[in-house]
N, C-alpha and C positions, 0 to 999 in steps of 0.2 A: 086310185086310191080305193083299201078297203071300207068299210065302213066302219070299220072297227079300226084302222087308221084316224077315218078321220072324224073319232068318238073318242081314242085319245091324245086327238090334238087340240080337238075344243076345250078337250078337260084342263090341259096345261094351259092355254090360253086362259080359260077362267082364275087358277090358279092364282099365275102372272099376273088378272088383275089385279084379284082380293091384294094382295103383294104389294103393289103397291099406291094403294088404297092405302096401309096401315102406316101411320107414322111412323119416325122411332122416337122412342122414349128416350122421351125430357128436352122436345125440340124446342119448348116454347122457353121465353126467354122467363124467369123467374118474378113475378111478381114485387114489387117496394110496394110497405104497404108506408106514408108517413102519420103517426099519431099524433096530433096540439089542437090547444087550448086558446095559444095565440092565434092575433089575428093575422092578416096574409095568407097569401096562397104559394110560396117557394116559388117567384120565377123573379126574375129581374124586378118588374115592371110593381112589381107585387109581394115583396121579399115577410118572410116571418118577421111578425116584433116577438123579440122573445127578450126577458127584462133580465139583463144581467142582478145575475147571483145576488144581490147584495146581502142577502138575509142568511148567506154562508149553505143554501140550499141548491143542489138540483135535480127538479123534478120536473114533470113535462105534461103532469094534476097541478089541478089549483091548489095553494099552500101559500101559510104562515107560516112567521115566530115572531113570538113579542117579542121582544129584543130589554136590552136596559135604559129604564131610562125613557120604554115612548112605546109607542105598536105601529106596527104594520099593515096594512090589505095585504089579497089574495094576490100571488103572482107567480109568474109562465114561462120559466127560467128555462125548458127542454122542450125539441122533438124528441118523438121516437125513430127511433125509422126499421124496419124488420124488412132483411129481403129474402124473399122464400117464404113458404107457405107450408106446413107442414112439410112437406120432401121434395119438393119443388126445386133441388138444390144438391144433385148427382154428385158420387162420389165423383173427384177430380178439381169441379170447380176452386173457382179461385173468388172472391169477392176481396175488393180492395173498396177501406171511404177513407175517404183523406176530408182533412178539414182543411182550411186555408182563412188569410184573413185572424180574428181573433178564434172564430168557431174555436171548437173545444170538441172531444173524442170521450166517454167515456163506456167500461161497458155495464154500467150497473146507477143504477141513478145515488142521488146522496139524502139522502129522506129525510136529514133532522143537523139542528144546529151543530155545534160543535166546536170545541178552544183546538180538539187537532186537525184540522184540517183547516184550511183556506181555500178559497172557491178558486182564487186568481190563478194559482200553481197546479188544478185538478188538469185531469186529461190527457191529451194524444192528439197529433195532427196526424195521424193515421193507424189504421189494423189492417189488416192480411191474413185475410183465412185462403187454406185450403182443406176442400171437407174431405173425409174419410167417411162419412158416412152420407145417406140419403140423410135433409131438413132444411134448417132455417139458419140465420144471426140477427141479430138485434144489435144496438147499438139506440144512442143516448147522447146529440149535439146540444151545445149551449153555444152562447161567448160574451165574452167583457166587454166589448165594445160598441159603440153606437154605427160603427160603420159596416160600413158590408161585408157581406163574407160567406162563403160558399160552403156546401158539403156535397162532394161528389161520389160517388156509387157507382165501380167499373165491375161486369161480371165478367168472367172468363170460363169459357168452355172450346169444344176442336167442335172447329163451326161454325161457331156465337162469341160475339163480344157485343155486348154493351153497353152506355156509360149515359147515366144524369148526373141534374146539377142540381138540389135544390140553391137556394138565396134564402139569406139572412138578417137579419140585421138586433142591435141589444139595444132597449128603448131604460136611457140612466137611470140609477140607483137616487135614492133618499142623497139629499145632504149629509158632507165632508170632510169635505174642508177645503178651508178659506184661502184664497189664490191671490195673487197680480193688485192690491191693494194699492191703490190714489188716492193722492186729494189730502190726506191726514198731514195738516199742518206744525211745524214747527216752531209757529206759533200764533195767536190767539186772540184780542180782545174780550173782556166778562162782555157777558149779553152778546158779542157777534158771533155766528155761521160762517162753517165749513159741508161741502158734499164731498162723502169721502164712496167713490166708487171702489167696487170688489168684485173676483167672480169666485164664484161656490161649483165643485165635483166633488161626482161619487166618489166613492171608497177605489175604483178600479179607473181614474182621470176622467172618468166623459168629465162634459159640463155639466152641471143642471141649470137652462138658460130660461125653460117654459113659464111662462108670461105665472102661469099659475100658483106654480111653486114657493112664489115671493110670498104665495101666502103665509105660510108653515114659517118662514125666516124668524122667528122673533124672535126681540135683542135682549141680551137676560142684564147685561147693562148699563149703568145712565150713562144721563150728557148723549148718548147718539141714537137717535130712532128709530125704529124699524125699519129695519129695509122696504125697501119698495123697484120694481124692477123696470129697468129702460131698456124701451125694446126699439132704440134708435144705436143706443150704444150694445147692445148688447150686453148690461152687467148692472149687478142690484146698487141700490146706492147706499147712503143712508148721511140723515145732517148730523153732525157735528154742531152741542149748543156751548160756548163756555161761560159757565157760573160761577169763574172766579178774578182774583188780582192777582192772583201765582199758580204760578204750573201746577199741573195735573197728568192726569192719566187718562186720554182719549179714548176708551177701549170698546170692543164688541164680539159676544156672543150667537152664533145663529143658532146652537141647541141639537147636535149634530147629538146622535144615540149612537151603541158602541155595543157592538154585534161578535159573541164569542167570535173565538178563531179568526177577525181581521181585523186592521190594524185598526189602533188608537185615533180618534176623531182630530184634527187639526183646525177647530172648526168656529175662531178666533182671532182678532185682530188689535193692538194695540200698540200707544205712542205716546209718548210724552209729549205735553204739549205744553208752552213760557207764555206767557202773559208780557205783551209787552209793554203795560203800567211795572211789572213789576223791575222788566231789562232797566229801564226809565230809570227805578229809583234805584236799581242796585250800580249801575253809572253813574250817578248821582249822586251816590255814595263813594264807587269806588272817587271820582274827584275831589272829593271833600276832604278825602281822607290823604291825600296827594295834596295839598294842598295845606292844609294843617302836619304835616311830617314836611312841608318847604321852611312852613312860616319855623318851627320847633329848634329843628333845625337852621334856621338866621336868627333865632334866641341865646339861641344854646352859644355863638359866634359871636353879640353882641354885648349877653354876657361876661363873655370869658375876654374880649374887646376893653371894656370899663373897668374890670379888674385888673387888669394891667397898665390901663390906664393909667387911675386913679396909682398905682404907684410908682410909676414912671412922675406926676407928679409930684411926691411927697417927695422923692431926689430930687426933683427939678424944679425949684417954683417959682427960679425963674424964663422957665422954659416951658409953661404946659404947657399940654395939649390938650381939643375939648373932649367931651363924654360920645358917645354916641348915645341916639336919643330912637 
């Protein structure tokens, strides 16, 4: 082989080596960036813990809304999911984001409480995007339940398929609804007591059972004491004290707040309680009335008899009858 041919072969080999070393454009999996201010790592063992959007606001950043009749602490109700940075997603790439459980997805945050929407009816369970230009995609995930939920991000292109799962749970919202009342008596003697138990739920139907929350359940009605938390039964309890010898209404109101756009609170319980003393008096009076009625009936019959007897005696003096006494 001539020196010229050898030189050409060597140059070709070097060129091919250089080409092999060049990676195809967009060969790497696009980044998925999660922005969150809530606790957790997004794994099944350590899910993101998001506040349910009981304030009718869905944002990743800390936020609070001052509701009617109360105050509110900062909440973190969403995570931001950014798929691809800058131009990492290529033309033709397909991105599918799917939510399970009570998780929902939005393409924009909801930044202010308003009567124009209800957080429990917002969002979708999936979005699918097919890139027509290079770029990225961003969605926001939230949940209305304390049950486990997931968000799955799947990226598909020729020669590349990836799927990443993020786990999240909701943290129950403020007190909103009183349910499952038991122990409210039909009768209660004066000065006697009865323990009434009940459960408290947030606006989305999540049970509010943390012991610390019981402190804020102030009763605004008389005759029932401030609720306390029973760690054994997992219910709230209030002691009802009768201060009457007649019927009265036993009631309790936990003072839930109202948020624009959300269902009105059902935060009270009530029931008519009779007094055993009053019942006894009523029974006695009823019996007396029955006796007097019977006596009156007998009296009327005797009067009639005596009137007829006197007429008979006048007409039959030799065969008189005795008058009734």
